Structures are given as C-alpha cells and as structure tokens.
N, C-alpha and C positions, 0 to 999 in steps of 0.2 A: 810675299805672295804677289804673284802677278794679277794684274787686273785686265779684263779683256771686255770689250763692248761689243755687243751685236745689235743688228736692226732686224725687228720683227715685224711683219704685218699686222694689221689690228687684230685680226681673227686669233692670230698665233699668240699675239700679246695676252689677249682676254683668256685664251685656254691655259696659258702658263699661269696667269693669276689664280684662276680658278683652282688649278692642280695644286698649287702652292698652299693656297687657302685649305683645301682638303687634307693635305697633309702636315698643316699647322707649321709651316717654314715660310721663309722670304721666296719669293721668286728667284732670287739670286742663289739662295742654297739648293732649291728645287732644280734648278739647271745646273748647278755643280755637281749634284748628286747624280743628275741623269748623264753628264759627260763621264763622270768617274766610271758608272756601270758600263756605259757604252764603250769605254777603252779597256776594259777587264777582259781578258779571255774568256770564251764560251759565254758571252753576254746573253746570247739567245736562250740560255737555259735559266736565266734569272727571273724571277718574278717580283713584279713591283710591290712595294711596302702594302699598297692598299689592298693587294690580293689576301694578305693575312690578317686585315681588320676584320674580315667577315667570319674568319675562323670560329667554330663554336656557336655560330647563330642560327644554323639550321636545324629544325626539331622535326622529327619523323620518327615513325615506329618501324620504318625499314631500314635494311642495312644500307651502307654506303652504295654497294654494287647495285641492289635494286633500284636505288634513286638514280643513279647515273644510267642504268638501262632504261628507265621510264623516260627520262630526259631525252635520250638518243633516240628512242622510238617515238617522242612526242605523246607520250601518254601519260606526262606528270600531270597529275591533278592537285590544283591550288587546295582544294579542300582537304586533303590528306597530309598536307605539309603546310607548315607557317614557319616565318621568320620572326624572331624575337624583337 
C-alpha cells in the first residue's frame, strides 16, 4: 500500500478529526474513504454514511410526502414530530 502525506490547516485538521470520530474510524481511514468515494464515477450521487445513521429516527403521524411538503413550506411544527 502506498503512503501519502498531506498538510492541512488547523481548522481542516480539526474538522477531519471530528468527522472521523463521528464515524468511529481513524482520520486516515476517513480520508482514504473520502478519496475512494470522490474518485468513483458519479460520486455526486453518493450519500455519506452519516446520512443513513438517521434513518428510522423520525416519528410522525404524517406520510413522508406530507412531512417533506411541510419542511419545504416552512410549516413543520416541532410539536407534531419528534426524534427518538
């Protein structure tokens, strides 16, 4: 395996450390995953793993289409929806 060193400013390095901690991986693994994803065709259609972490956490009596409409219209009411 080839090893590559990069230099990051302090803010970017801190953001990398935080993102890696959130995904429970090392900063090196996080950066490697980001490079692999970025180099794959149609990378703009890919969603980060953290997107999928929230699936199933939204509770509401409304159908998904109704929730999205309320969000787009700015009428989402926090009292009618809660996150587990």
